C-alpha positions in Angstrom: -19.4 -9.5 9.6 -15.9 -9.3 7.9 -13.1 -6.9 9.7 -11.3 -5.1 6.7 -8.0 -3.3 7.5 -6.9 -0.8 4.5 -3.5 -0.6 4.0 -4.3 1.6 0.8 -5.3 5.4 2.0 -4.6 9.0 1.8 -5.6 12.1 3.7 -4.8 15.9 2.6 -5.7 18.3 0.4 -4.4 18.0 -3.3 -2.7 21.1 -5.1 -5.1 19.6 -8.0 -8.6 19.4 -7.8 -9.7 15.4 -8.4 -13.4 14.2 -9.2 -13.4 12.2 -6.4 -11.5 13.5 -3.3 -12.4 13.1 0.9 -9.3 15.1 2.1 -10.3 15.9 5.8 -9.1 12.5 8.1 -12.0 12.9 10.4 -14.3 12.6 7.0 -12.1 9.5 5.5 -12.6 7.8 9.4 -16.0 8.2 9.2 -16.8 7.1 5.9 -14.4 3.9 6.2 -15.8 3.0 9.3 -19.4 3.1 8.1 -17.9 0.3 5.5 -16.7 -1.7 8.1 -13.0 -0.3 8.0 -11.7 -0.4 11.2 -8.0 0.4 10.6 -6.5 2.6 7.6 -2.4 2.4 6.4 -2.1 6.1 5.2 0.0 8.4 3.6 -0.4 12.1 3.3 -0.9 13.8 0.2 1.6 16.5 0.9 4.8 13.6 0.4 3.6 13.6 -3.4 2.9 16.9 -3.8 5.4 19.3 -1.8 8.1 16.5 -0.2 8.3 13.3 1.5 9.6 14.3 4.0 7.0 17.4 4.9 4.2 14.7 4.2 5.7 12.0 6.1 5.7 14.6 9.5 2.0 15.7 8.3 0.6 12.3 8.3 2.3 11.3 11.8 0.4 14.4 13.2 -2.6 13.0 12.0 -2.0 9.8 13.3 -1.0 10.9 17.1 -3.3 9.9 19.3 -6.1 8.4 16.7 -6.1 4.7 16.6 -7.7 4.3 13.2 -4.9 5.7 11.5 -1.5 4.0 11.0 1.4 6.1 9.2 2.4 5.1 6.0 5.8 6.8 5.2 6.9 7.6 1.3 10.8 7.3 0.9 12.9 8.1 -1.8 16.4 7.5 -2.7 19.1 9.6 -0.9 21.9 10.5 -3.7 20.9 14.0 -3.9 20.8 14.4 -0.2 17.6 15.8 0.1 16.1 12.5 2.5 17.6 10.3 5.2 20.1 8.1 5.0 18.9 4.5 5.2 19.9 3.4 8.5 18.7 6.8 9.8 15.0 6.4 7.8 15.0 3.2 10.1 15.6 4.4 13.1 13.1 7.4 12.5 10.7 4.9 11.5 11.0 2.6 14.6 10.5 6.1 16.4 6.8 6.9 15.2 5.9 3.3 15.0 5.9 3.4 10.9 5.2 -0.1 9.5 5.3 0.4 5.7 6.4 2.7 3.3 5.7 3.9 -0.5 7.3 5.6 -3.1 6.2 7.4 -6.1 9.2 7.0 -9.0 7.3 7.7 -11.8 9.0 10.5 -14.0 6.2 13.1 -13.4 6.0 12.5 -9.5 9.6 11.9 -7.4 11.4 11.2 -10.6 13.8 8.3 -9.3 15.3 5.1 -10.8 13.9 2.0 -8.9 17.2 0.1 -10.5 19.6 -1.4 -8.0 22.1 1.4 -8.5 19.9 3.6 -7.4 17.1 2.7 -4.9 19.0 -0.5 -4.2 20.8 0.6 -0.4 17.0 2.0 0.6 15.1 -1.6 -0.7 18.0 -3.4 1.1 17.3 -2.2 4.2 13.6 -2.1 4.2 13.9 -6.0 3.2 16.6 -6.4 6.3 13.9 -4.7 8.6 10.9 -6.6 7.2 8.9 -3.6 6.2 7.1 -3.6 3.2 7.0 -1.1 0.4 3.6 -0.1 -1.6 4.2 1.1 -5.1 1.3 2.0 -7.5 0.7 -0.1 -10.3 1.3 3.1 -12.7 4.2 4.3 -11.0 6.1 1.4 -13.3 5.9 -0.5 -16.3 4.5 -4.1 -14.8 7.7 -5.5 -16.6 9.7 -3.8 -14.0 8.0 -5.7 -11.1 9.6 -8.6 -12.3 13.0 -7.3 -12.0 12.6 -5.2 -9.1 11.7 -9.0 -7.0 14.7 -10.7 -8.7 17.0 -8.0 -7.2 15.2 -8.0 -4.1 13.5 -11.4 -3.1 13.1 -10.9 0.8 11.4 -7.6 -0.1 7.5 -7.5 0.0 6.3 -5.2 -2.2 2.5 -4.3 -2.5 0.7 -3.3 -5.6 -2.0 -0.9 -5.5 -4.2 0.6 -7.6 -4.1 -2.0 -10.3 -6.2 -1.5 -13.3 -8.6 -4.5 -14.0 -7.1 -5.2 -17.6 -3.5 -5.6 -15.9 -4.9 -8.9 -14.5 -3.2 -11.8 -16.7 0.6 -10.2 -16.2 -0.4 -9.3 -12.2 -1.5 -13.3 -11.8 1.6 -13.9 -13.9 4.0 -11.7 -11.6 1.9 -13.2 -8.2 2.8 -16.8 -9.1 6.8 -16.2 -9.7 7.1 -14.1 -6.8 6.0 -15.0 -2.9 6.8 -11.5 -1.6 4.4 -9.6 -4.3 1.2 -8.7 -3.1 -1.4 -7.2 -4.7 -4.0 -4.8 -3.1 -7.7 -5.6 -4.1 -9.6 -2.2 -4.9 -8.9 -2.3 -8.7 -10.3 -5.7 -8.6 -13.6 -4.6 -10.7 -13.4 -7.0 -13.6 -16.1 -9.8 -13.5 -14.8 -12.7 -11.1 -11.1 -11.5 -11.0 -10.8 -12.0 -7.5 -12.4 -15.5 -7.4 -10.4 -16.4 -10.4 -6.6 -15.3 -8.9 -8.2 -17.5 -5.5 -8.4 -20.4 -7.9 -4.8 -19.8 -9.2 -4.0 -20.4 -5.7 -2.8 -16.6 -5.0 -4.9 -15.9 -2.2 -2.4 -15.6 0.2 -1.0 -12.5 -1.6 -4.0 -10.2 -1.5 -4.4 -7.6 0.8 -7.4 -5.2 1.0 -7.0 -1.7 0.2 -9.8 1.3 -0.8 -7.5 4.0 -2.5 -9.7 6.1 0.0 -10.1 9.1 0.2 -9.2 9.1 -4.1 -11.9 6.4 -4.4 -14.6 4.6 -3.0 -14.4 2.8 0.2 -17.6 1.2 -0.3 -16.8 -0.4 -3.8 -13.3 -1.9 -2.3 -15.6 -3.5 0.5 -18.3 -4.8 -1.9 -15.7 -6.8 -4.2 -14.9 -8.7 -1.3 -18.2 -9.2 0.5 -19.9 -10.3 -2.5 -17.2 -12.2 -4.4 -17.7 -16.2 -4.9 -14.9 -17.3 -2.9 -14.8 -19.3 0.9 -15.2 -17.0 4.1 -11.7 -18.4 5.0 -10.4 -16.1 1.9 -12.0 -13.5 2.7 -10.5 -12.9 6.2 -7.2 -13.8 5.1 -7.6 -10.8 2.4 -9.5 -8.4 4.3 -6.9 -8.6 7.6 -5.3 -12.1 8.0 -2.8 -11.9 5.3 -1.4 -8.0 6.4 -1.3 -8.8 9.8 1.1 -11.9 8.5 3.0 -9.7 6.7 3.5 -7.2 9.6 3.9 -9.9 12.1 1.3 -8.4 14.3 -1.9 -9.2 15.8 -5.3 -8.1 14.3 -5.6 -6.6 17.9 -2.5 -4.5 17.9 -2.4 -3.7 14.2 
């Protein structure tokens, strides 16, 4: 049986209704475990709807004493003085054992630039400390991911919640940037995962579900029934994320 570690999970009630939304952590955990998922790297909906600091505090509380969830902090530049300075951020993350971060730079969301003149200081400190950054595919034009990686070649960036029609551009990006990673829940096109593995980028793929916005079962099925080797499946479901985080699967 495959071992699954989910790098793309959210808990907490949204401000706006959603057609599929599992909000309560215990329900997210129950459904995920039923699908064979043993860990979930999770951010809180309040980071998106309210403010990153509020949501980060909320996800820390969810993760306290619960070995299933691992905290993902949402970050932003500090030019406005409403977030932490870069080194202060790292110190706080280390205290809470936060291993991954996420951003929502889109205009109608947190509304900031990912260009070096704006996000450069926070991207630099994340890269220096080996902390991956997750970004939904709809948060930036895909062309900008190329610029982001050119400017920050040591930073690990994980693109989450892709749309399957973005596959050709994504594959081209992965071939050009070894520290650019793609989360697999959006690989719903026929043999898309197989095609990516045949193209030699299986080491740049990690498992995620989008739970509780999306179904954990479909994300698991994409890997389970893919026409790829068991070695590639194990790399995608847990091996690659453990390598990126420089940790053993037993201690994630």
